[in-house]
KOLDRENRO-989496 format. One record per residue (C-alpha): residue in three letters; x negated, y, z; chain. Coordinates in pm, 1 decimal, decimal comma. Each point is the difference from the previous one (the first is absolute). Layout:
// KOLDRENRO-989496
   rest       east      north         up   kette
    ALA          X          Y          Z       A
...
//
This chain:
// KOLDRENRO-989496
   rest       east      north         up   kette
    UNK    -5118,5     4939,5      450,4       A
    UNK      165,1     -363,4     -145,7       A
    UNK     -161,3     -306,4      126,7       A
    UNK     -248,1     -170,9     -175,7       A
    UNK       70,0     -360,8     -125,0       A
    UNK     -304,2     -217,4      107,6       A
    UNK      -16,6     -254,9     -304,7       A
    UNK     -206,4     -338,5       25,5       A
    UNK     -278,7      -33,7     -216,7       A
    UNK      217,2     -243,7     -226,3       A
    UNK      239,5      244,4      -38,2       A
    UNK     -237,6      295,1      -85,8       A
    UNK     -133,6     -227,6     -275,7       A
    UNK      320,9      -69,8     -154,0       A
    UNK      112,5      334,8       -1,3       A
    UNK     -338,7      125,0     -172,7       A
    UNK       -2,0     -264,0     -253,8       A
    UNK      412,9       23,0      -77,2       A
    UNK     -116,0      407,2      -23,1       A
    UNK     -289,9      -90,9     -269,9       A
    UNK      198,7     -240,8     -204,2       A
    UNK      324,0      235,7      -34,7       A
    UNK     -264,9      300,7      -98,1       A
    UNK      -58,0     -252,3     -327,7       A
    UNK      364,2      -34,5      -77,1       A
    UNK       65,9     -339,1      175,9       A
    UNK      325,5      -56,6       90,4       A
    UNK       64,2     -146,1      345,4       A
    UNK      161,2     -377,5        0,9       A
    UNK      198,6     -142,9      260,1       A
    UNK      126,4     -364,8       14,6       A
    UNK      159,4     -238,0      222,6       A
    UNK     -166,5     -197,9      263,7       A
    UNK       60,5     -338,4     -184,3       A
    UNK       46,4     -130,4     -385,1       A
    UNK       65,5     -331,8     -131,6       A
    UNK     -263,6     -262,1       46,6       A
    UNK       11,5      -89,1     -306,8       A
    UNK     -204,6      322,2     -120,3       A
    UNK     -272,3     -105,4      214,9       A
    UNK        4,4     -367,5      -25,7       A
    UNK      -78,3        7,7     -358,4       A
    UNK     -300,1      293,1       56,7       A
    UNK     -168,7     -144,6      336,4       A
    UNK     -350,5       21,5     -150,9       A
    UNK       29,9      381,5      -60,1       A
    UNK       96,8       48,2      386,4       A
    UNK     -273,4       65,8      226,8       A
    UNK      142,6     -230,1      264,1       A
    UNK      206,5     -318,9     -161,2       A
    UNK      171,8      -30,2      318,8       A
    UNK      338,5      141,5      -55,7       A
    UNK      297,5       16,9      303,7       A
    UNK      337,4     -148,2     -154,8       A
    UNK      373,2       -4,1      143,6       A
    UNK      313,7     -126,3     -176,7       A
    UNK      227,4      314,5      -64,3       A
    UNK      358,2      -35,0       72,8       A
    UNK       86,6      -88,7     -365,0       A
    UNK     -219,4     -282,6        6,5       A
    UNK     -296,5      177,5     -192,9       A
    UNK     -374,3      -62,8      134,7       A
    UNK     -133,9      335,5       88,4       A
    UNK     -329,2      126,2       99,9       A
    UNK     -136,1      265,7      248,4       A
    UNK     -191,1      212,5     -301,3       A
    UNK     -407,2     -114,2       71,9       A
    UNK      -47,5      278,9     -299,6       A
    UNK      126,8      294,7     -163,4       A
    UNK     -149,4      -16,4     -391,7       A
    UNK      208,8     -285,9     -113,5       A
    UNK      350,7      184,4      122,8       A
    UNK     -112,7      308,9     -143,1       A
    UNK      -87,0     -171,8     -347,8       A
    UNK      332,1     -172,3        5,0       A
    UNK      187,6      340,8       31,1       A
    UNK     -202,3      182,0     -237,9       A
    UNK      181,5      -35,5     -377,9       A
    UNK     -226,9      -35,1     -298,6       A
    UNK       -0,1      364,0     -158,9       A
    UNK     -189,5       68,9     -344,5       A
    UNK     -242,3      254,6       39,6       A
    UNK       91,6       73,7      341,0       A
    UNK     -213,7      -26,9      331,1       A
    UNK      173,3      -27,9      340,8       A
    UNK     -219,7       96,7      305,6       A
    UNK      125,0     -167,6      328,7       A
    UNK     -170,5       43,9      332,3       A
    UNK      110,1     -166,7      333,6       A
    UNK      -43,8      -39,4      379,4       A
    UNK      184,0     -307,2      113,3       A
    UNK      -16,9     -260,5      255,7       A
    UNK     -106,8     -358,0     -178,5       A
    UNK       -2,2     -324,1      231,9       A
    UNK     -317,2     -230,2      -32,3       A
    UNK     -222,9     -165,1      218,1       A
    UNK     -253,7      263,9      115,4       A
    UNK     -390,7      -53,4      -62,9       A
    UNK      -83,1      101,9      349,8       A
    UNK      244,2     -204,5      194,0       A
    UNK       85,2     -311,0     -207,1       A
    UNK      338,0       74,0       54,0       A
    UNK      319,6      110,7     -175,2       A
    UNK       25,3      400,5       35,1       A
    UNK      183,5      285,4     -102,0       A
    UNK     -244,2      195,6     -193,2       A
    UNK       27,9      372,3     -134,6       A
    UNK     -154,9        0,2     -337,2       A
    UNK      -20,0      298,3     -246,3       A
    UNK      -85,9       27,5     -373,9       A
    UNK      120,1       99,1     -356,8       A
    UNK       83,6     -167,2     -339,9       A
    UNK       -7,9      125,2     -326,8       A
    UNK      203,6     -201,0     -227,3       A
    UNK       95,5       59,8     -365,9       A
    UNK     -217,9      136,1     -310,3       A
    UNK     -311,9       -6,3      197,1       A
    UNK     -344,0      122,6     -150,7       A
    UNK     -315,6      116,3       75,4       A
    UNK      139,5      317,7      185,9       A
    UNK      220,0     -213,0      233,2       A
    UNK     -246,9     -231,1       62,6       A
    UNK     -263,2      287,2       83,7       A
    UNK      244,0      192,7      208,2       A
    UNK       85,5     -324,9      230,6       A
    UNK     -366,0      -57,5       37,2       A
    UNK       -6,3      361,2      131,7       A
    UNK      243,9      -32,9      229,1       A
    UNK     -127,8     -285,6      146,9       A
    UNK     -313,9      154,4       40,2       A
    UNK      200,5      317,2      168,1       A
    UNK      176,8     -246,4      230,8       A
    UNK     -313,8     -150,8      145,8       A
    UNK     -149,2      378,3       14,3       A
    UNK      318,5       83,7      209,6       A
    UNK      -66,2     -289,2      238,4       A
    UNK     -362,5       14,4       50,5       A
    UNK     -313,2      283,9     -113,9       A
    UNK     -171,8     -353,4       -8,0       A
    UNK      156,3     -174,9     -243,9       A
    UNK      -57,8     -200,0     -336,1       A
    UNK      211,7      -97,4     -304,5       A
    UNK     -160,9     -319,3     -163,1       A
    UNK      108,4      -52,7     -356,2       A
    UNK      -59,0     -255,2     -283,7       A
    UNK      152,0      -91,7     -308,6       A
    UNK      204,8     -359,7      -73,6       A
    UNK      -69,0       33,4     -377,7       A
    UNK     -356,6      -20,2       58,0       A
    UNK       -4,4     -263,7      246,2       A
    UNK      243,6     -207,5     -249,9       A
    UNK     -175,2       64,6     -307,4       A
    UNK     -339,1     -202,1      175,3       A
    UNK      230,5     -250,3       85,6       A
    UNK      127,5      -64,6     -345,0       A
    UNK     -334,9     -198,7      -74,9       A
    UNK       73,1     -250,4      296,9       A
    UNK      243,7     -315,2     -140,0       A
    UNK       42,0     -129,3      350,1       A
    UNK      261,1      119,5      225,2       A
    UNK     -121,0     -136,5      326,5       A
    UNK     -321,9      141,5      -99,5       A
    UNK      145,3      315,4      -57,5       A
    UNK      180,6       13,3      352,3       A
    UNK     -289,6      -66,5      182,9       A
    UNK     -180,6      260,5     -171,4       A
    UNK      260,1      276,8      108,6       A
    UNK      -20,0     -140,5      323,1       A
    UNK     -366,6       43,1       25,2       A
    UNK       23,8      323,2     -178,2       A
    UNK      253,6      163,2      260,5       A
    UNK     -242,9     -120,3      276,9       A
    UNK     -297,0      130,0     -192,2       A
    UNK     -179,0     -322,3        7,6       A
    UNK     -218,1       29,4     -302,6       A
    UNK     -204,5     -295,2       78,2       A
    UNK      349,8     -245,6        6,7       A
    UNK       65,6      148,0     -382,1       A
    UNK     -354,0      -79,4      -82,0       A
    UNK       54,3     -361,0      122,5       A
    UNK      296,4      -13,1     -190,5       A
    UNK     -203,5      109,9     -277,4       A
    UNK     -268,6     -256,5       51,4       A
    UNK      264,0     -243,4       -4,0       A
    UNK      230,2      103,8     -289,5       A
    UNK     -272,3       92,1     -313,7       A
    UNK      260,6       40,0     -217,3       A
    UNK      125,6      292,7      175,8       A
    UNK     -328,8      153,5      162,5       A
    UNK      -30,0      278,6     -195,1       A
    UNK      348,0      115,3      142,0       A
    UNK      -60,8      -92,9      313,3       A
    UNK     -332,2      150,5       48,8       A
    UNK      180,9      331,8     -133,5       A
    UNK      254,8      -54,4      294,8       A
    UNK     -287,2      -23,2      242,5       A
    UNK     -156,2      326,3     -115,1       A
    UNK      328,7      143,9       66,2       A
    UNK      -26,0      -74,5      378,8       A
    UNK     -338,4      157,7        7,2       A
    UNK       88,5      311,2     -172,5       A
    UNK     -188,8      288,7      194,0       A
    UNK      -78,6      381,7      -26,3       A
    UNK      236,3      297,8     -118,4       A
    UNK      298,2      -40,7     -199,7       A
    UNK     -149,7      142,2     -300,4       A
    UNK     -285,2     -282,2       24,7       A
    UNK      244,3     -259,8       58,1       A
    UNK      184,1       95,2     -280,7       A
    UNK     -291,6        3,4     -230,4       A
    UNK     -123,6     -327,8      123,1       A
    UNK      378,6     -158,5      -73,2       A
    UNK      -65,4      186,0     -359,6       A
    UNK     -319,3     -206,3      -56,5       A
    UNK      127,4     -321,2      123,6       A
    UNK      292,6       24,7     -268,2       A
    UNK      285,4       71,0      188,1       A
    UNK      327,1       25,3     -177,4       A
    UNK        3,3      362,9     -127,4       A
    UNK      348,7      126,9       13,6       A
    UNK       39,1     -117,2      394,3       A
    UNK     -374,9      142,9       47,9       A
    UNK      102,4      337,9     -147,8       A
    UNK      333,9        0,4      237,2       A
    UNK     -205,6      -54,7      289,6       A
    UNK     -259,3      261,6     -102,8       A
    UNK      278,8      224,9      -48,9       A
    UNK      159,0      -59,6      306,0       A
    UNK     -291,8       25,0      174,2       A
    UNK     -114,4      356,1     -111,0       A
    UNK      314,8      125,3      134,7       A
    UNK      -43,4     -106,0      349,3       A
    UNK     -198,0      141,1      293,2       A
    UNK     -377,1     -139,4      -53,0       A
    UNK      -56,2       -9,0      366,2       A
    UNK      267,4     -237,7      106,4       A
    UNK       53,8     -241,8     -297,0       A
    UNK     -231,8     -293,6      -72,1       A
    UNK       61,4     -265,3     -304,8       A
    UNK       26,7     -327,0      147,6       A
    UNK       83,4     -321,8     -198,8       A
    UNK       50,2     -207,0      312,0       A
    UNK      334,0      188,8       33,4       A
    UNK      161,1     -259,4     -195,3       A
    UNK      394,3        4,0       -3,9       A
    UNK      228,8     -297,5      -54,5       A
    UNK      -92,2      -94,1     -383,3       A
    UNK      390,1     -115,4      -22,0       A
    UNK      125,2      384,9       51,5       A
    UNK     -271,0      265,8      -59,5       A
    UNK     -139,2       58,2     -341,1       A
    UNK     -204,3      305,6       -3,2       A
    UNK     -156,9      219,8      294,6       A
    UNK       35,4     -129,8      387,1       A
    UNK     -130,2      191,8      269,1       A
    UNK      -36,7      -34,9      384,7       A
    UNK      -45,4      247,0      249,4       A
    UNK     -169,2      -10,1      324,6       A
    UNK      -78,3      257,3      303,6       A
    UNK     -270,9       10,4      243,7       A
    UNK       83,4     -191,3      321,4       A
    UNK      220,1     -218,5     -157,0       A
    UNK     -123,1     -391,6     -145,9       A
    UNK      245,3      -49,1     -250,6       A
    UNK      154,5      170,6     -304,3       A
    UNK      287,5      249,3      100,3       A
    UNK       87,3       69,2     -370,0       A
    UNK       27,7     -245,8     -305,4       A
    UNK      165,5       16,3     -300,6       A
    UNK      -52,2       36,6     -354,4       A
    UNK      183,6      -39,9     -367,9       A
    UNK      252,9     -309,2       -8,0       A
    UNK      136,9       -8,4     -329,1       A
    UNK      -10,7     -377,6       11,3       A
    UNK      248,7       14,7      315,7       A
    UNK      257,6      198,3     -212,6       A
    UNK      -48,4     -284,3     -325,4       A
    UNK       49,5     -259,1      261,3       A
    UNK      344,3      187,8       96,4       A
    UNK       89,1       45,9     -374,6       A
    UNK     -113,4      345,3      -10,9       A
    UNK     -138,8      192,6     -292,0       A
    UNK     -144,1      310,9      234,7       A
    UNK     -345,5       33,6      150,1       A
    UNK      -31,2       73,7      360,0       A
    UNK     -259,4      112,2      231,0       A
    UNK        0,4       80,2      364,9       A
    UNK     -151,5      -51,4      363,8       A
    UNK       83,1      -56,9      351,7       A
    UNK     -165,9      118,1      333,7       A
    UNK       32,6     -224,6      266,4       A
    UNK       79,7      171,9      363,2       A
    UNK      -11,4     -279,9      176,6       A
    UNK     -422,1      -35,5     -106,9       A
    UNK      -47,1      371,9      159,3       A
    UNK      180,1      -51,1      327,5       A
    UNK     -303,4      -20,1      205,2       A
    UNK     -156,3      282,7     -187,8       A
    UNK      288,2      196,8       39,3       A
    UNK       27,5      -71,9      397,2       A
    UNK     -364,4       68,1       32,3       A
    UNK       46,2      384,2     -140,7       A
    UNK      265,4       65,8      255,7       A
    UNK     -183,0      162,4      262,7       A
    UNK      274,1       69,5      226,2       A
    UNK      332,4     -209,6       52,8       A
    UNK      197,3      324,0      112,1       A
    UNK     -134,1      372,6       63,9       A
    UNK      127,4       42,7      358,7       A
    UNK       95,7     -234,9      292,6       A
    UNK      260,1      193,0      210,1       A
    UNK      -12,5     -193,8      347,8       A
    UNK      290,9       64,9      250,5       A
    UNK      115,1     -208,8      316,5       A
    UNK      351,9      -27,9      172,9       A
    UNK        2,3      320,7      160,1       A
    UNK      -52,7      209,9     -318,8       A
    UNK      326,7      191,6     -123,8       A
    UNK       44,9     -200,1     -292,9       A
    UNK      162,3      260,0     -239,0       A
    UNK     -312,8      231,8       82,1       A
    UNK     -200,0     -307,2     -114,9       A
    UNK      183,4      -63,5     -314,1       A
    UNK      -22,7      388,1      -73,2       A
    UNK     -356,6       29,8       64,4       A
    UNK      -37,2     -332,8     -277,3       A
    UNK      226,5      180,8     -243,9       A
    UNK     -200,5      332,9       15,7       A
    UNK     -342,1     -192,1      -43,4       A
    UNK      168,2     -189,9     -300,0       A
    UNK      106,9      319,3     -171,3       A
    UNK     -343,7      110,7       24,8       A
    UNK      -73,8     -253,7     -217,0       A
    UNK     -119,7     -289,9      209,1       A
    UNK      103,9     -344,0       48,6       A
    UNK       93,5      -73,5      350,4       A
    UNK       57,5     -308,8      211,8       A
    UNK      167,8       60,9      360,3       A
    UNK     -110,2     -281,2      248,0       A
    UNK      -19,0      -61,0      361,1       A
    UNK     -337,2     -177,1      -33,3       A
    UNK     -261,8      -49,8     -271,2       A
    UNK      -23,2     -370,8     -166,9       A
    UNK     -317,6     -142,4      -80,6       A
    UNK     -133,2       56,0     -316,8       A
    UNK      199,8      321,5      -85,5       A
    UNK     -182,2      256,2     -193,3       A
    UNK       85,3      327,2       49,9       A
    UNK     -153,4      377,7      -26,7       A
    UNK      144,1      184,2      276,5       A
    UNK      136,6     -124,4      341,4       A
    UNK      247,6      231,7      183,6       A
    UNK      104,1     -122,6      344,8       A
    UNK      303,8      171,3      131,5       A
    UNK      -44,8     -132,8      349,9       A
    UNK     -109,2      269,7      252,9       A
    UNK     -113,1     -248,3      231,0       A
    UNK     -232,6     -222,6     -218,9       A
    UNK     -265,0      189,4      -69,9       A
    UNK       59,9      -29,7     -375,2       A
    UNK      -61,1      242,1     -286,6       A
    UNK      250,2      281,0       28,4       A
    UNK       87,5      242,0     -276,9       A
//
């Protein structure tokens, strides 16, 4: 029997996601570790972290260790009329970690759908976002909103500073702050009150959709949201308008994903046609990323053992016999580490002590 390959939790997740995405026809994408810095400099507010590690190439060009994958993919995909490019990836990016506050090499997996994107592609990406979360944990939820609805309410506010304060309050679910703005800006009070109501929408998805209709939400955006939500597993999707994407880039559906045991979003994405317009492109686009660094502790906790078997030996043992014993165990499908003594903190399923005079467990 061939030896079992022990994968770390992160590796298992990446393999499961890759299999999921390719089963929908998404083509794996590989890229260099670095790009020209100009690609990121003009789009820093699209990045999760605005901090970028740079260096000067031998030809004098300023380069950057890639902090993001989406921008590179968008630049590499050509606009083709009536065509859609489906691309998936699992790549290391280099950014400041939420956990450590320092630069780290972080594994990120995700997908991008670019081209003549319509309601089918939007729904497909939302379904894959939900399935990605379910691959990670049975206890997960996808939150979804629509920028078209939010922006339609914002049109009644003429002061840009008030708009920015209202969006910040909406993203932090602070309805009272929005109502305070309404009191200070009576000309925009109606729109601000609707935004405050978005903070407090509760109930089933059907109830929320009905309430949005009563509020006079943008009809086309509401119908798009209704269609997509109807295709998702109702047990793990929630309409939540505090999921506000970067308004310079996102223009349609925006979603975030959460799993039990992790205090931050582990998945985020949405429709980002505006990014393509900013880059001089005609295509539409939607995608998401799964942040594996946010899952590190959860995946570590899932591992009950570091190794199946600890095989203890001492100096008097025949090394060739020790190695043969270890090989036989591995061929039987177990992971094995050969040690003279067990280090503190090592988690193992079984211990086999080859020392005849040490009173260990013999097999």
